[in-house]
N, C-alpha and C positions, 0 to 999 in steps of 0.2 A: 538856191538853196532851198532844201524841202524841210519844214518845221515838222517836228516828230511829237508824239504823245508825250505827256508829261511823266517822267518816271516815279517810282516810288523812292522819295525823298528820304525817308527814314530808315530804309533797309540799306542804301548807299552811305548813310551818315553811319550807321552801325558797321558797315564794313570797314570803311575807311576812316572813321572818326572825325567826321566834319564837325568843327565847333559850334556851328547854328544850323541845326539841319533843316530849320523852318525857312532859313534864306541864306544859302550858301553862295555868297558872292554872285548875285545873279545878272550882272552886268559887266561886258570887258570893253575897255576903252580903247579905241583904235589910235593910231599914231597923227591921225588928223583932229583928234579930239572929240569926234562923235562916239557914241555907247551903242552897244549892242546887247540885247538879252540874251542871256545864256541859260542852259539847263543845269541841273545838278552834276551832271556828266562832265560839264566844263570844269567845275570844282574836283570833281574827282580824277580828271586828267591829271591835274597838279599833284594831287595826292599820290596818285599812282607811282607818277616819275619820282616823287620823293622817295617812298617806300622801295620801289624796286632799285633806285640807286644805293639806299641803305643795305639793301640785302647783298648787293654787289661788295660794297665795302666790308660787311660783316663776313662774308664768305672768303675774302681775300686775307683778311686779318685773322682767319682760322677759327671763328667762332664755330660752334656746333649747329648742324641743322636742328630746326628749320628755318632759322634766320630772320622770322617774321611771325607774327600773331596773326596776320591776314590769311584767312582760311583759303580764299581763291587763289593768290599768290603762293600758298603752300602746296594746293593741289595741281595746279594747271601751269604749262609752261609758258612763259613769256620771255620776249627778249629783252636785253640791257636797256636802260636808258640811252646809253651811247652805242650806236651801231657797231662802231669799231672794237667794242669790249665783248660782244658775243663771240662764242667760241669758234665758229666756222669763219668769221672775219679775222680773229685773232690767228688762226691758223694759216689763213691767206697772206696776211702781212708778213708774218714772220717767216713760213716756209715756202711760200710761193713766189712773193714778191721780190723780198730781200735775200734770198738765197738763190744763186746760179748767177749767169752773165747778165749784166744790167743794160743791154742794148734794147733799144724801143722794140726790135722785133721778138727778141726773146722774153722781154716781161710781158708784152701784150700777148704771145702765144701762150705763156704759162698762165696767165689772169685767164683769159677767156677759156681755156682748156679746163680750168678748175671751176669756174663759175657756170660753164654749161651743164654742169653735174650737181656742182654744189655740195658735193658730199667728201669729207675728208677722206674715207674709206676706198672711195674710187681712185682718188689722187694716189694714195699709198699703193693700191693695188697695181694701177698703172706703172708706177715708178719701180716697184719690184718686179715685175714681169718683163718691161722693156728697158730699164734703166734710166738714166736721166732724161727728164721729159724736156726736150728741146725742139725747136723748129728746124735747126740744121740737121737733125736725125730722125725727124718725123717720117713715118711710113703709115699710111692709112690702114693698110691690111695688118700691120702688127697690132695697132691701138684697137682695131675693130674685133679682131679675133680675142683679144683679152676680154673686152667687154661683153662679146657674145658668150664665151664661155662662162662667165661669172652668171649672166642672165639663165643660162641654161642650168647652172648650180643652184638656182633660186636665189640668188644675192641681188640686192637692190643695189642700183648704179646711180640713182638720181635722188637728191633730196625732196622731201615733200614740201619744203618751204616755199617754194615758187612753183607756178604751172608753166610748164615748158612747152610751148608748141612745138610740132615737129616741123623742120624746115622743108620747103617744097623741092628737095632735091630727089634722086630717082632710087636711092636705096629704099630696101623693104623695112628696115628697123630704124627706129626713132635716134638710137645713139649713133647709127653710122650717118644718118642725116646730119647730125650735130657735128661729127666729126668733118663731115663734107663742108659744113657751114664755116668752120674753122680755117680749114684750108683756103676756100674761096676768099675769106677776108685777108689771109696772108698774102694771096697772090693779087690782092688789089690794094696792097700797100697801106692797108689801114694803119699798121704801127706807125710809119711816117706821118700818115695823116693826123693820127691823135698826137703825136710830139709836136706838130706845127700848128696845133690848135690854138686860138686866140681866148678861148674861155671853156667852162664846164658846159655851157650850153651847146657849143662847136662840138664837142666831143659826144654830147647825146645826139646831135643831128647826124652825125656820121655813124654811129652804131645804128640810129633808127633808121637808115637807109637799107638794112640789110633785111632780109625775108625772116619771119619768125620773132623778130625783136620788136617788140611794141614798146609804147611809151615807159611802161614800169621797168622792163629788163633793162632796156636801153639807158635809162637813168640810173638802175643800180650798178650797171656795169662800169657807167661814166665814173661812179663815186669810187668803186673798187679799184680803177686804174690810178684815180687821182690819189689813192694812198702811196702809189709809187713816186719814184724820183722821175718817172716819165713825163708829168706834169706836175704844175705849182699853183693850182687854183684853190681859193678858199671856198669851203663848202657853204658860205653864205652867199656864192654867186649866183645858185640855181637850184630849184627843184621841181620835181614832178610829183603830185599826189597820186599814191596807189588806190586801187579799189578798196581796201581796209581803211585806209586814212580817209578817203572821202566818205565812207559810212561813218567813221568815227567823228568826222566834223559836222555831218548833219545830227548827229546824236547830241552833240554839245552846245549847239547854237538853237535857241528857241525860235527866232524868228528868221525869215530869210536875209541874207547879207549879200549887199551888192558888190561883192568881190570874188574873185576865183579861189578856188581852193587853195591854190599855191599863194596866192596874196595872204590869205587867212594864216597859213602855215607860216609866213615870215613875219606877220603882225605877232602871232604868238611868240615864236623864238625870239623875237626883239624884245618881248615884253616879261620873258620868262623871270629874269632876277626880280621885279616888281610883283609878279604874280605868287611866287614862291614866299616872298617878304610879307605880302598881305595876310597870307594863311598863316604866318608864322613858321614856316617850314625851312629850316637851315640847310638847304639843298647842298650836298657835296660834289663839287664838279670832278670831272676827271684831271685831277691834280692841276687844276688852273684854268683847264680847258672847258669853256661854256658849251652848253647844248648850242649845236647848230641847226640848218635848216633839215638834214637828212634825218638828225635824230628826233626832232619835233614831228617830222612826217611819220616816223616809225612808231612815235608815243601815240598819234591818233589812231594807227591801227591797232596797237596791243589794246587802247581802251575800248576800242570797237570790241574786239574778243573779251575783254574783262566786263564790259557792260552786259554781255549775254548770260552771264550768271548774276551780277550785281543786280540787274533791273531786266529782266527777260522780255517784259511788256514792251520795250522799245522794238520798233520793227527793223530800223536800220537796212541791212542787206538781206534780210530774211533769215539769217543764220541765228539760232538760238541756243547753240553749244559750242563748248570749246573741245576740239578732238584730242589734243595731244595733253597728256597727264605728265606733270613732271615727275623726273626720276633723278633725285641727288647723286652726283659722282662725286669722285674723289676730290682732293685739292686741286683747284684749277693751275695750270703752268703759269710761270711767272708772265707777267703782262708785256705785251710788245706792240708798240705803236711806231707809226712813221717817225723816223728821226727828226724830220723837218718840224715836227708839232714842238718838240723840246719840251716835253712835259718834265715838270718839276717833282719827282718822286725819286726817292732811293729803290732800286730794285727792277724799276721800268726799263725796259729794251737791255736786261742783263743778258750777256751772251753764253750764260752757263745753260746747261741741260737744253740743247736744242734738238734733241732726238724727237721725232715724230712718233716713238711708240706709245707715249703715255695719252696721245689724242685718241686712241681706239679702246682704252681700256674701261 
């Protein structure tokens, strides 16, 4: 753990409304009873999570934009406090995982095909041009031709959310190599191996063994597959800290901590209720579902971004600005989550309005 320069406490307090800007909860108690010194970014982490979740609920309840008085949250794009609530995850869960044949092969094929590009518009384009997207009817040339044509027309086929390395196959184009990677995984019986896995970590290890899937992508894909009924593991089983999360962790703690980043994420996740309560923040969960490891991992990544504007004097990973501005869309589609979560809210997982047309408007 690398200590960082002390950030501008009063500016952070002004942005997120810390009750005591001179001493914003400067220590965090670990599960073994020891305490570690934190920076104001750690306090900002909890206030950011609270306000981002408030924005989520206000928007769903039909409140008018801007949904918050926070100038940074109004201006820039941030993910939700819960990963599964994000627009792309919602589309994945509703229209990719739970629509279509539920065999291991077809669920895995649809999931990885979608996630390799991670772009709703690309999924809809392929579906509209080639018909139902299934492994049984998959033909490399058909998919490759559609994507190549889209690129020639100047269309974007990859999401900017992830850095997608090109798999080391022999095709000239990146998208072609990703299609070859998917075909290679299917022929290697990966769906059956995933279905037989004994833990979320084992799913990660299976995916990690394939070229171009590093720690971060393999973990993200494992979580995506775990939304389906193909696997039944809790998201508290396992976590991998991505680059943004590691940077956020280093900004949040003033002293070196003798724990791995993954251990820190677990400590923070398990202490979430107490940390919100200490700050007087009535955090509204996802209809009874508490924050899990993947959510707190993502929140460290988001606070790394947020702090670039709130306290740019922090070095972190060297980035000093947020690229993506927020553009308000219309009312979001009704919420859809894995039925196995059994969320307790009217309207969640409603079968009405399942058309994909609203996702690209």
